[in-house]
N, C-alpha and C positions, 0 to 999 in steps of 0.2 A: 845818596850812596845806599841808604837802606832800601830804597825802592828797587834799585838795580839788584841788590842782593836777593830781595824777595822774588824778583822776576827770574833770576837765575836758578833759584831753588825750586821753581814750579816745574813739575815733570811734564814732558810732552804727552799729548793725548792722541789716541787713534780716532780718526774721523775721516769722512769722505762721503761722496754721493754713491748710491747703489740702488738697484731696482729691488724693492721690498714689497712683499705681500704676506697676508696672514688671514686665516679663517676665511670669511666671505669678502674680505677687502681685496680689491684688484691690485695687481702688482704695478707699482709706479716708481719713478726715480725719486728718492728721498735722501735727506741728509742724516747720517748716522754719526753718533759721538759716543765713545766709550769713556765712562767716568772711572778713573782708578781709585777714587775714594770709596765708593760703595760697590764697585765692580758691576755696574749696570750699563746696558747699551740702550741709549735713547734714540728714538726715531723722530725726526722733525720733517715737516713738509719741505722747508727750504733752510738754507744756512742762516737766515736772518730771523727765523721764527723764534719767539721767546719761549713758547710752551711746546713740549713734545706731544706727539700723537700716540706714542707707544713706547714702552720701556720693557726690557727683558733682563732678568737677573742672570748674569753670566756665571756667577759663583755656583749656581745650581743647575746650569744648562749643560746639554750635550750637543755635539756637533756631528753632522752626517753629510755625506755627499756621494753622488753616483759617479764613479770614474768614467762611465760611458757618456755622460752628459758634461763633458769638460769644455765644450766650445764657448759657452757663456759664463763659465765659472760658477755654476749653480751650487749652493749648499744650503743646509737647513740648520736652524738653531731651535732646539726643543727645550723648553723650561716648564716643568709641570704639565699642565694641559694645553699650554700655548705652543704654537709652532710658527716660526718665522721663516719664510722662503726668501732667499737672497740670490741675486745675480751680480757677481763681481765684475763681469766683463770678460775675464780670461782666467785661465788656471793659475797663472803666476800670482795675480792679485788675490785670488781666492786663498791660495796657500799662505800668502803673507798675512791675511786677515785671520785665518784659522790659527796660525802659529802665535800671533800676538794675543788673540783671545784666550787661547789655552794657557799662555804664559801668565796673563793677568789672573786667570782663574786659579792657577797654582799659587801665585804670590799672595793673592787675597786669602786663600785657604790657609797658607802658612801663617799669615798674620793673625787670623782668627784662632788658630791652634795655639799660637804662642800666648795670646791673651787668656786662653782657657787654662794654660799651665801656670800662668802668673796672675792670680786673682787680684793681687794688690794694684795692678795697673788698670783694671776694668773701670774703676770709678773715674779715671781721668779721660776716658773716651766714651763716645756714644756707642750705641748698639752696632756690633760688627767691627769695632776697631777702626772707625773712620776718623782720620785726622781732620779732614775738611769740614766735619760737622760743626766745628767751632768757628766763631767769627774770625776773619782775617785782619780786622782792624777794630779799634775801639778799646774800651776799658777792659773788657773781658779778655781780649787778645793780649794786652800788655801785662796783665796780671798772671797769665798762665803761659807766657812765652817760654820762659826758661824751663819750666817743668815739662813742657811739650817737647823741647829740644832734647832734654835728657832722656825722656822715655823713647823718643824716636831713635836716639843713639843706641839705647839699649836694644831696641828691636832690630836695628841694622847690624849690630855686631854680634848679637846672639845667634848661635848656630841653629839652623832649622832642624827641628826634631825629626827623627826618622819616622817614616810612615805617614808623612803629610799627604803625599800623593795617594796613598792607599785610603786615607780617610775620605778624600774627595770621591774616589771610586766607589766606596761603600755607600755613599749618599746617592749614587746613581746606578746601582746594580740592576735596576729593572730594565736597562737598555743595553743590549749587547754591543752595539757599535762603540759606546764609550769605554767599555771594558777593553776591547781590542785596541782602541786608540791610546788609552792611558798606559796599557801594558807595553805597547811598542815604544813609548816615549818615557818609560819609567827611568831608564838610565840617564835621560836628559834633565829630569826634574831637579836633582841636586845642583847641576851646573847652572840652570836658569835661575833658580832661587838664590844661589850663592852669588852669582854675578850681580843680581839686582841688589842684594844686601851690600856688596862691596861698593857699587856705585852710590848707593844711598849713604853709606858710611863716609865715602870720600867727600860727598857734598856737605854732610854735617860737620866733618872735620875741618873742611875749608871755612865753613861759616864760623865754626868755633874758633878757628885760628884767627880769622879776621876780627872777631869780637875781642879775643885776647890781645891782639896787636893794638887795637884802639884803647883797650883798657890800660896797656903798658904806656902808651903815649900820654894818656890823661893822668895816670897815677905813676909817675916816675919815682915816687918816694917809697915803692915797695919792691925792691930788687929780689928779695928772697922769694917772694911769691911767684915772680916771673920765672925764676930758675926752676921752680917746682913745676910750673906749667910746661916749660920746655922739655923737661924730662918725661912728662906724661905724653907729650906729642911725639917725642922720639920713640918711646915704647910702642905707641899706637902705630907708628909708621912701620916698625919692625913686624908687628902683628899682621898688618895689611900685606906686607911683602910675603910673609909666610902663607897667608890666605891666597894670594895671587898665584904662588907656586902650586899650592894644593889644587887650585881651580884649573890650572893648566894640565896637571896630571889627570884630573877627572875628565877634562875635555878630551884628552887623548884616549882615555878608556871609552868614553862615549862614542868616539869615532869608530873604534874597533867594534863596539856593539852594533852600530849602524851598518857596518859592512857585513857583519854576520846576518843581521836581519834581512838585508838586501839579498844575500845569497839564498836564505830560506825562501824568500818571495819568488826568486827565480826557479827554485826547485818545485815549489807548489804550482807555479804556472805551467812548468813542463808536465807535472802530474795531471793537471787539469786537461791539457791538450791530449795526453795519452788516454784519459778516461773518455773524453768526447769521441776520439777515434774508435775506441773499443765499443762504445755505445752505438756508433754508426754501423760498425761491422755486425753487431748483434741484430740490429733492425734489418740489415740486408739479408742476414741469414734467415730471419723469420719470414721474409718475403719469398725466399727460395723454398722454404718448407711449404708454404701455401701453394706455390706454383707446382711443387711436387705432388701435393694432394690433388690438385686440379687435374694434373696429367694422369694420375691413377684413375680418377673418376671418368675422364674422357676415354681411357683405355677400356674401362668396364662397360661404358656405353657402346663402344665399338664392338666389344665381344657380344653384347646382347643383340646388336643389329645383325651380326653374322649368324647368331643362333636363329633369329627371326627369319633371315633369308633361307637357312637350311630347312626350317619347318615349312616355309612356303614351297620349297622344291619338293619336300616329301609329300606335301598336300597335292601338288600337281601330279606327282607319280601315282599317288593313291587314286586320284580322279581318273587317271589313264587306266589303272588296273580295274576300277569299277566299270568303266566303259567297255573294256575288253570282256569282263565277266558278264556284263549285260548282253553283249553280242553273242557270247557263247551260250547264254541261257536261251536267247531267241532261237539260235540254231538247234539247241537240244530240244526245245519245244516243237520246232518244225519236224525234227527227226522223229520225235516221239509220236507226233500226229501221223507221220508217214507209216511208222511201225504199227500204230494202232489200226490204221486203215488196212495195212497188209494183213494183220492178224484177223481182222473182221472178214476180209476177202478169203483168207485161207480157211477160216472157220466155216464160212458159207460154202466154200468148195468142199470141205470135209463133210459137212452135213449133206450136201447134194450127193457126194460120192457114196456116203453110207446109205442114203435113200436108194440110190441107183443100185448099190450092192445088194440091198434087201430085195429089190424088185428083180434083180438079175442074178439069182443064186446059181444059175446054170452056166455062167460064163467060165467058170473054171479057174485055172491057175493064174492066168493073166490078170483077172480082176483082183485076186488076193494080193498079187504083187503091187498093183496100183494102190490098194488100200494100205498096205504096209508102208509104201513110200510116202503116202500122204500123212500117215500117222507119225512117221519120223519127222516130216517137215513141220507138223503141228507141234511136236515136242521141242524142236529146235526154235520155232518162233516163240513158243511160250517161255523158253529159257532166255531168249534174247529180250523179250518184253520185260521179264523180271529184272534183267541187268539194266535195261534202259530206265526202268522206274527207279531203281536204286541210284543210278547215276544222276537222274533228274533231282531226286531228293538231296543228294550231296551238293549238287550245284546250287540248288536253292539255299541250302544251309550256308555254303560259302558266300553266296551273295548277301545273305542277311548279316553274317559276321563282318563282311567287308563294309556294309553300310553302317553297322554299329561302330566299327573301328574308325570309320571316317568321321562320324559324329563326335566321337571322343577326341579325335585329333583336332577337329575344328574348335571344340570347346577349349582344349588345352592351348591351342594356338592363340585363341582370344585372351586366355588368362595371361600368357606370356606377353602378348602385345599390351595388355592393360598395365602389367608390371613395368614394361619398358617405358610407357608414357608417364607413369608415376615417377620413375627414376629420372626421366628427362625433365619433368616438372621440378623436382628437387634440385637438379643440376642448374636449371635456369634461375631458381631461387637463390642458389649459392652464388652464381655470377652476379645477380642483382645486388646481393649484400656486399660483394667485393668492391663495388664501385665507391662506397662511402665509408672507409675506415676513419673514425673521428678521434677517439681517445683510447687510452689504455683499458678503460672499463669496457668500452664498446668492443675493443679487440678481444677481451676475455670472453664476452658474450658470443662473439663471432666464432671463436675457437670451440666453445661449447656447442654451437650450432653445427659446426663441421663434424665434431665427434659424434653427435647424435645421428646425423645423416649417414655417416660411415657405419655406425652401429646398425641402423635400419637396413642398409644394403647387405651387411654381413649376416645378420641374424634373421633376415626376411625368409619366410617359409617358401618352399617351392610350390608353385601352383599345382593343385590336385583337382581331379575330376569331382564334380558335385556328388554328394551322397544321394543315393536313390531313396533314402528314408525321408521323404518329404510329403507334406500335404499342401493343399492349395486353398487360399482364401476365396471368397466369393468373387473377387476381382481377378483371380487367376495367378496371384503372386505366391511363390513358394513359402512354406512355413514348416519349421521343424516339428516333428511329431510330438516331442516333449513339450515344446513351447505352446503348441496348439492345444494340448490337453490341459496344461496348467494355467495358461494365460486367458484373459478375456477375449472374446471374439473381436476381430478388427472392425467389423461392421457395426456402427453405432446408429441405431434407428432413433428417430426423434420421438418425443412423447406423443401421447394420443391426440392432444390438441393440435400440435404441429402437423401430425400425420393427417388429420382431417382437413386442415387448412390446405395442405399440399394436394390432397385429393380434389378439393374444390378448384384449386388453380389449374390442375391438369385437365379437369373437366371443362373449365371456362375457356381454355385455349382453343377448343374446337370451334367456338363461335366468336371469341374476342381476340383482338391482337394483343401482343405482349405488353405494349405500353399502356393499355387500358386497365390492367390489373392493379387494383389499389393495394398499396403496402407491400408490393412484391420485393422491393429493395431490401427492406428489413427482414423479410422472410428468407430471401436468398442468403443473407449473412448468417442465418442460423444453420444453413446447410440443406442441400437438396437431398431427399431420400434416394436410396439406391435405385428403386424401381421407377422413379420419376426423372432421374438425372438425364437420361438420353432425350426424353421428350422436351424438357426445359431447355437443354443445350441447343437442340435443333430449332426450337422456337426463337431463341436468342439469335442464332446465326441467320435464320430466315428473315427476321425483322431488320437486322443491320445490313444484310447483303441484298435487300430488295432493290436498292438503287443501282446495283451493278448490272450492266447490260448483258454480260455473258451469263449471269446467274439465271436469267429468265429463259435462256435458250434451251430447248429440249435436247437431250442427248449430247450436251456440250462436253461433259466429262468423258463420255464414252468415246467420242470422236477424238478428243485430246489424248486419251490414253492410247488409242490405236496409232496415232502419230508418234507418240513418245516410245512405244514398244518396238518401233523399227530399229534395226541395228545402226549404231553410230549417229543417232539423232540427238540424244541427250549427252552432252559432254560429262555430266556428273554420274552417268550410269555405273561406271566402275566403282566410284567411291560409295555410291548408294549400296551396291551389292556387297561391298566390304563391310559396311556398317550395319547390315541387317541383323546379324547375330549379336551385335554389341548393343542393340537397342534396349531391350529389357530381358536380359538372359535369365532373370529369376521369375519370369512370368511364363506360364505354360503355353500361352498363345504365341510366344516368340522365342522359345528356348531352342528350337532346332529348325533346320531347313524344311522339314516336313510339317511344321506347326501350321495351324490354320490361319494365323495372322500374318505370316511372312509374305505370301503372295499379295495380299491386300496392301500391306505396307509398301512393298516394292512398286506397285502400280500407282499409288497415290503420290509417292515421292517423285517418280519419273514424270507423272503428269504435271506436277507443280513446277519441276525444273524447266519444263517447256513453257508453261503458262507464265511464269515470272522469270524470264531469262536473266534479269539483272541480279536477282538473288541466286537463282539456280538451286543449289543445295548447300546447306550449312549443317555441320554437326550440331545436333540439338533439335533440328526439325524432325528427325526420325523418332525421337522420344515423344515429341508433341503429337505427332500423327498416331503413334502407338496408343497413347491415352485416349485420343478422340475415337479411334477404332473400337475401343472397349465399350463405348456407349452409343456410337453412331454408325450408320451404314458407310460403305466405302465412299460413295459420292458425297454424302453429308460431311464425312471427315475431311475430304478434299476442300470443300467450301469452308469448313471450320478452320483449316490451316490458312486459307486465303484471308479469312476474317481476322485471325490473330496477327499475321505478318503485315497486312496492308491497312488494317483499320485500328487495331488496339495498340500495337507497338509503334514507336516513332520510326521515321524513315531511316533506312540504312542500319537497322538494328541487326539484321542477319546478313549484311553485305560483306564484301571482301575484307574490309578493315574493321568490321564490327564497331563502327564509330558510335552508333546509337547505344550499344551496350556499354561502351567505355564512358559515354556521357552520363548514363544512369548511375554508374558506380561513383562518379564524382559528385553527383547530386546526393546520393546516399550518404557519402562522407560528410557533406554539409549538413544534412538532416541529423546525423548522429551527433555532430558538434552542437547543434541547437537543442535537441531533445535530451541527449545524454552526454553532457560535457565531461563528466568524470571518466566515462569509458573512452571518449575520444582522446583525452589527454593521456590515459593509460596506454592506449594503442600507439600513440605518437611517441611516448617515452621509450617504448621497447621496439620502435620501428616496425610495427606490424601493419602490413597492408591488408585491410579487411576485405578488399576486392578479391584476394586469393580464395576466400571462402564464398563470398556473396555473388561473384561473377556468374558462377554456374547456377545459382538460385534464379537469377533473372533470365539467363539465356534459355534454360530448360523449364522455367516456370515451376521451380521447386521439385521437379520429378527426381526421385532417388536421393534428394537432399533432406526431405522431411518424411515422416511416416505417411503411409498411403492415405489414411483417413484425413490427415491434416492437409496434405497438398491437394486432395480433391476438394476440401472446403475452400482452399485458396482459389482453385479453378472455378468454383461456382461463382464467387464474388468477382473474380477477374473477368470472366466472360460477360458478366452483366454490367460492371462498373468501369472497367478499363485498367490501364497499367498502374494507376495510383495505388491499387490494392497491393501490388508487389512491394512498394515502399512501406505500406502499413504493416504487412506481415513481417518484413525484414526487421523493422524497428522493434516490433513486438517480440520476436524471437531473441533479439539481442538484449532487450530490456529484461526479459525473464531470466537470462543467463548473465546479466551484468555483474552481480555479486561474485559469482564463481570465477568469471574472467578476471575481475580486479584482484582476486587472491593469487593469481599466477604472476610470476616475476621473470619469465623469460619468453623468448620468441616462440619456441617450438611448443611449450606447454600451453600457451594461449591458444594457438591454432588447434592443437590436439583436443583441448578441453572444449572449445567451441564446437568442433565437429562432432565429438561424441555426445555432448549434451543436446545438440540439435537433432541428432538421429534418434534420440530416446524421448522426445517430447510426445506425451500421450494425452495430455489434457487439451483436447481440441477447443473446447468452450472457453477455457482460460486464455489461450492464445488469441482467440477471436475477440474476447472482451477487451484485452489490452490493445489490440490492433484498432478497434473501432470506437473505443470509449476513452481510454487513458491517454491516447496520443493526440487528441483534438486540442486546438484546431489544426486541420490538415487540408488547406485549400489546394485545388489543382492549379490555380493561378500561380502560386509560389513555385510549384514544381516546374511548370512551363517556363517561368522566368529563369530559373536556375538552369534548366536544360539549354535554353537559348544562350545564356552566358557561357556555359562550358562548351557549347558547340563551336562558338567563335574561337575560344582558346585552343580547343583540340584541332581545329582546322589549321591554325598557325603552326602548331607542333607537327602535324602530319605533313604540311608543306615543307617544313625544314627537314624532316626525316626523309622525304622523297628527294629533296635536293642532295642530301648526303648520300643517299643510295645511288643516285645517278652519277655523282662524282666518284663514288667508289667503283661503280661498274666501268666508268671511263678509265680509271687508273688500272683496273684489272685487265682491261683489253689492251692498254698501252704497255703495262709491265707484266711480262710472262712469269710463270712460277719459277722457283729456284731449281737447282739440279736434282733435288730430292722430290720434286713435285709438290712442295708445300706452298700454300698461299701465304701472303703477308698477314700480319696480326690484325689488320683492319677488318678482314673477313670475319674474324671471331667477334669483333665488336659489333659489326652490323648484324 
């Protein structure tokens, strides 16, 4: 009987299999048991294992779960630094476990709080108020059984103090999910704890009642004591009934609180949906603003194109006027010659008539009349001659003014065209940035970029004609009078030792070939003197072009030019003519159509377009030829261009797709990552494409990108050593400006700083030392391998692009324009 009573008094436990994992332990199916005595959750491998592998203190734990991951019933138990991940299988089972665990946590906390408020009971229990910490059988159990029942009865019937749930919350205020969970169930805490106390009290009362009944049967000689016991039981039943009624009232109140909380959850859900919709509308509105800005930029580009066309029409009209004025001048010259001849004839006739008049004084009145008529004719001719002279002078003055005005308009048109290409480049840059919006921070940087570009277009100064207050350097480049007086000369002559060495080299070239000169490579890196540069360059070209069959033919260039000068022979003739004045507008040899370098430049470019029809003409070749013509003859400059394009540069460097130039830019990025990793990471962080700056360095061999003395030093080594020199100087320039670039924190300032710093590099020897000493090792084999690798990758990309272009052209042919004449948006992308 006693064993049955003990079994009935044992409370049911929370247990079951569940997928559990923690820290670095993989999630597996394990047996979980919650102990109500010490409020700990034990984890066993199986149901039959005697020792647990893990235990978690539920009294100090918090519970969390993600409502979006409700399929497997996942939730988390965090106690101190430990975190237990569990999968209940479904949401219903998870909610049951969480409800039971939270109930046990509140009940255990209430018991501990009651023991704190009643110190006299602490000695009868072990730490934490654990009833089961004492033996269930044996002498110790029989001696303390009655006292344990009395204290348990006191715990069960004693009301739970207010604030028990809040005490548990304060122990875990470091985790926000527990605060929200406890707050939402605060109204249920009294109900759950009170119900547990009532059930416990009923069990104790039943046990006490059974014990009293046994005692009554065994001790029938004490009726008075039994009656007293019955009265106590009756009073306790009444108390329990009152407690039950109070519990029902609290339960009804808790249901109302739950309904209110559910209504609040629904309101918050609707507010969340409203905020998400508003956020979506804001994002759509931002995209519309960006599209509006792009439309404004496109309208501005269209306006500039119209202005450019108007200037072209004006230029054609002025050319027509100049031709008419030239024809009029020719006619006036012929008329003036006829008049002069007539005056001479009349003068001779007058002289002859005077002589005849002197000889024949006797002729009388008829002779006097003839003399008077001839005198009148002479006066009339003299007056006409004076008029024609004045007219001729005015016509010549008008012709000079027209030519001067034409030159000014051509320069102004070139300035407008240059500005148009700058704006077009910024527009393409803006379209490139639009393709990859990543985060809100990147979006902010992108808006700053748009603001700066718009500011440049608004505040940009109108192109003006160049100031005539200019002086020229020894190379023919323009220089301000103020800067030429205050600054050091551009020409940097080598010291006496190097000067004597170069004199010896120039002398030895008369009898020796270039490759037989000892130490020439190191000497060339120090720079070729101004007066020896043409001779050395020609020797380099002769040595490397001697294997070319056409190079050894006499008058080959002259014959080639005669063929190229015929109308409609060279398809690039129109483009070459357009680019002549854009070549080096700041150099006196190319600043106008009447400059001495323009005809030579035209002939060399036309001859090369026929000689190498695959390349023809590419913008950038005009600047290369212009520099060659400064130091070489016209024919030698032609062969120098052939040597650079066909010998020094990789194939297809100046082809239709500029594939070789694109490959070198990718190789340069790899070298920057190897030699200057900090700079490479900085450029990558702010999405700066360094090829926007360096592409023109390689294509034009640093012309107009570096100061004159510096890029001529680059040319000396480039012609002698090859294209590897371009990479050396590019890395040297970037390394010298690395610190300044790293201090910049946005896209535009990095590009602006790099461009301004490069244009103001004046220490040629410092740049050369960095290029050839501090960047070693620098084997050509590595560059060749990188070029081959990127050539294959670029070929795949170009093939894909060509396929897309053909597909687009096919769609355009199949799908006509809309009613407004607008193409589809694919045309903008292509």
